C-alpha positions as CSV (number, residue, x, y, z in Angstrom):
1,M,64.9,97.1,63.8
2,F,64.6,96.2,60.2
3,E,63.3,92.7,59.6
4,D,63.7,90.8,56.5
5,P,60.2,90.3,55.0
6,L,61.2,87.0,53.3
7,A,62.3,85.5,56.6
8,K,58.8,85.6,58.1
9,S,57.2,82.3,58.8
10,K,53.6,81.5,59.5
11,T,53.2,80.4,63.0
12,G,49.6,79.1,63.3
13,S,47.7,79.8,60.2
14,H,47.6,76.2,58.8
15,N,44.6,75.5,56.4
16,Y,42.8,72.5,58.0
17,W,40.0,72.7,55.4
18,M,42.4,71.9,52.6
19,D,43.7,68.9,54.6
20,A,40.1,67.6,55.2
21,L,39.3,67.9,51.5
22,I,42.4,65.9,50.5
23,V,41.6,63.1,53.0
24,A,38.0,63.0,51.8
25,G,39.1,62.8,48.2
26,V,41.5,59.9,49.0
27,I,38.8,58.0,50.8
28,A,36.3,58.5,47.9
29,L,38.9,57.2,45.5
30,L,39.5,54.1,47.6
31,L,35.8,53.4,47.9
32,G,35.3,53.9,44.2
33,Y,38.1,51.5,43.4
34,R,36.6,48.9,45.8
35,V,33.1,49.1,44.2
36,F,34.4,49.0,40.6
37,T,36.8,46.2,41.1
38,K,35.0,43.9,43.4
39,G,31.3,44.9,43.1
40,P,29.0,45.8,45.9
41,A,29.3,43.6,49.0
42,K,25.5,43.2,49.5
43,E,25.1,41.4,46.1
44,T,27.6,38.7,47.1
45,V,25.8,38.1,50.4
46,K,22.4,37.8,48.5
47,T,23.9,35.2,46.1
48,T,25.3,33.2,48.9
49,A,22.0,33.3,50.8
50,A,20.1,32.2,47.7
51,A,22.6,29.3,47.1
52,A,22.1,28.2,50.7
53,D,18.3,28.2,50.3
54,V,18.5,26.1,47.2
55,S,20.6,23.5,49.0
56,T,17.7,23.0,51.4
57,A,15.2,22.2,48.7
58,D,13.7,18.7,48.7
59,A,11.9,18.0,45.4
60,V,10.7,14.5,46.4
61,K,9.1,16.0,49.5
62,D,7.8,19.2,47.9
63,L,6.4,17.7,44.6
64,K,3.3,15.7,45.4
65,I,1.6,13.5,42.9
66,E,-2.1,14.4,43.2
67,R,-3.2,11.9,40.6
68,A,-1.4,9.4,38.3
69,T,-3.3,7.2,35.9
70,M,-1.9,4.9,33.3
71,Q,-3.6,3.9,30.1
72,K,-2.5,2.2,26.9
73,D,-2.3,4.2,23.7
74,S,-4.8,3.5,20.8
75,M,-2.6,0.6,19.6
76,G,-2.5,-1.0,23.0
77,A,1.3,-1.2,23.1
78,T,2.7,2.0,24.7
79,T,1.7,3.2,28.1
80,V,0.5,6.8,28.5
81,W,0.7,8.4,32.0
82,S,-1.6,11.3,32.9
83,V,0.0,12.8,36.0
84,T,-1.1,15.8,38.1
85,V,1.7,17.2,40.3
86,M,1.5,19.9,42.9
87,N,4.4,21.9,44.2
88,K,3.8,22.2,48.0
89,S,6.7,24.5,48.4
90,G,6.1,28.2,48.9
91,K,9.5,29.5,47.8
92,F,11.0,27.0,45.3
93,T,10.4,26.6,41.6
94,Y,11.2,23.2,40.2
95,T,12.4,22.5,36.7
96,T,13.6,19.3,35.0
97,I,11.4,17.1,37.1
98,G,12.7,13.5,37.3
99,Y,10.3,10.5,37.5
100,Q,10.4,6.8,37.6
101,T,7.8,4.3,36.4
102,D,7.8,0.7,37.6
103,Y,5.8,-2.2,36.1
104,I,5.6,-5.1,38.6
105,G,4.5,-8.7,38.0
106,A,2.3,-10.9,40.1
107,D,5.3,-12.2,42.1
108,N,6.2,-8.6,43.1
109,H,9.3,-8.5,41.0
110,I,9.9,-5.5,38.8
111,L,9.4,-6.3,35.1
112,V,10.4,-2.9,33.7
113,E,11.8,0.2,35.4
114,N,11.9,3.4,33.4
115,K,13.3,6.8,34.3
116,G,12.7,10.1,32.6
117,T,12.4,13.8,33.0
118,I,9.5,16.3,32.6
119,S,11.0,19.4,31.0
120,K,8.5,21.9,32.4
121,T,8.6,24.5,35.2
122,L,6.4,24.2,38.3
123,G,6.3,27.4,40.4
124,P,5.6,27.7,44.2
125,N,2.2,26.4,45.2
126,A,1.4,25.6,41.6
127,E,-0.3,22.5,40.1
128,D,0.1,21.2,36.6
129,K,-1.0,18.1,34.6
130,F,1.5,16.2,32.4
131,E,1.0,13.5,29.8
132,I,4.0,11.1,29.4
133,R,4.4,8.5,26.8
134,D,6.4,5.7,28.5
135,V,7.6,2.3,27.5
136,A,5.8,-0.6,25.8
137,Y,3.4,-2.2,28.3
138,P,5.1,-5.3,29.7
139,V,3.3,-8.6,29.4
140,G,2.5,-10.0,32.9
141,T,2.1,-6.6,34.7
142,A,0.0,-7.0,37.8
143,W,0.4,-3.4,39.0
144,Y,2.4,-0.3,38.3
145,N,3.8,2.7,40.1
146,F,4.8,6.3,39.2
147,K,7.1,8.4,41.5
148,I,9.0,11.7,41.5
149,T,12.8,11.1,41.9
150,G,14.1,14.7,41.9
151,A,14.2,18.1,40.3
152,Q,16.3,21.2,39.9
153,A,15.3,24.0,42.3
154,K,15.6,27.7,42.2
155,V,14.5,30.4,44.6
156,E,11.6,32.6,43.6
């Protein structure tokens, strides 16, 4: 007849909203920890995709010599190349463009071979003209050649 008020137990009045808020808070903390310690996952994927694109760049194929003329300087000793190069690529920018000049004798043997770099940037579908002071003009040169040997690429 008399029941102890302290001995009563709750039989079905569990607070589910409080449990849901606790679980949501734990998930938010875990996601925040992930973002702050490892950075966003999408940026890593972009960097990897850009690196993969650069590996497919072919500077020798993309950089076309539109015109290359060789003259001697005013003293007549040093060769000066006037070269117009066009970047045929639509997505790569090339820097540190490597070149090679060959001076060949009448018997088709190379008299002098010189390698160098052009330290300019050539963007996608761009054209630029360069003047290069090269080696002393070799005696006995019958013909000469200028070619692109490579470059560093980056994605635009």
